C-alpha positions as CSV (number, residue, x, y, z in Angstrom):
1,M,47.5,-5.0,1.0
2,K,45.7,-5.3,-2.3
3,N,43.9,-8.4,-1.1
4,I,42.7,-6.6,2.1
5,L,41.3,-3.8,0.0
6,T,39.5,-6.2,-2.3
7,I,38.0,-8.2,0.6
8,G,37.0,-4.9,2.3
9,A,35.3,-3.7,-0.9
10,L,33.5,-7.0,-1.2
11,L,32.3,-6.9,2.4
12,L,31.1,-3.3,1.9
13,A,29.2,-4.4,-1.3
14,L,27.7,-7.3,0.5
15,G,26.6,-5.1,3.4
16,L,25.1,-2.6,1.0
17,I,23.2,-5.4,-0.8
18,G,21.8,-6.6,2.5
19,F,20.7,-3.1,3.5
20,L,19.0,-2.5,0.1
21,Y,17.3,-5.8,0.3
22,Q,15.9,-5.0,3.7
23,Q,14.7,-1.6,2.5
24,L,13.0,-3.2,-0.5
25,S,11.3,-5.7,1.6
26,A,10.0,-3.1,4.0
27,A,8.8,-1.0,1.0
28,Q,7.0,-3.9,-0.4
29,E,5.2,-4.6,2.9
30,A,4.2,-1.0,3.2
31,L,2.9,-1.0,-0.4
32,K,0.9,-4.2,0.3
33,A,-0.7,-2.6,3.4
34,S,-1.5,0.7,1.6
35,E,-3.1,-1.3,-1.3
36,Q,-5.3,-3.2,1.2
37,R,-6.3,0.1,2.9
38,F,-7.2,1.6,-0.5
39,N,-9.3,-1.4,-1.4
40,D,-11.1,-1.2,1.9
41,C,-11.8,2.5,1.3
42,Q,-13.1,1.8,-2.2
43,Q,-15.5,-0.9,-0.7
44,V,-16.8,1.5,2.0
45,T,-17.3,4.3,-0.6
46,F,-19.2,1.9,-2.8
47,Q,-21.4,0.8,0.1
48,L,-22.1,4.4,1.2
49,Q,-22.9,5.4,-2.4
50,N,-25.5,2.6,-2.6
51,K,-27.0,3.6,0.7
52,L,-27.2,7.2,-0.4
53,A,-28.8,6.3,-3.7
54,G,-31.4,4.2,-1.8
55,L,-32.2,7.1,0.6
56,E,-32.5,9.5,-2.3
57,R,-34.9,7.1,-4.0
58,E,-37.0,6.9,-0.8
59,R,-37.0,10.6,-0.4
60,T,-38.1,11.1,-4.1
61,A,-40.8,8.5,-3.7
62,Q,-42.2,10.2,-0.6
63,A,-42.0,13.6,-2.2
64,T,-44.1,12.4,-5.2
65,K,-46.9,11.0,-2.9
């Protein structure tokens, strides 16, 4: 009886380890995807800021003429 409980506890622990590993892997993939989206957003923001600065320079140059 004692051996059966020990084996059951070990199987339960092994199942829990497998479940937690799967959850960790999924969380890492989600983090990688969100970091990629964040980097893409930063790049687009930078491009839009550069475009806006160029338009403001053009508008200022036309206003001084």
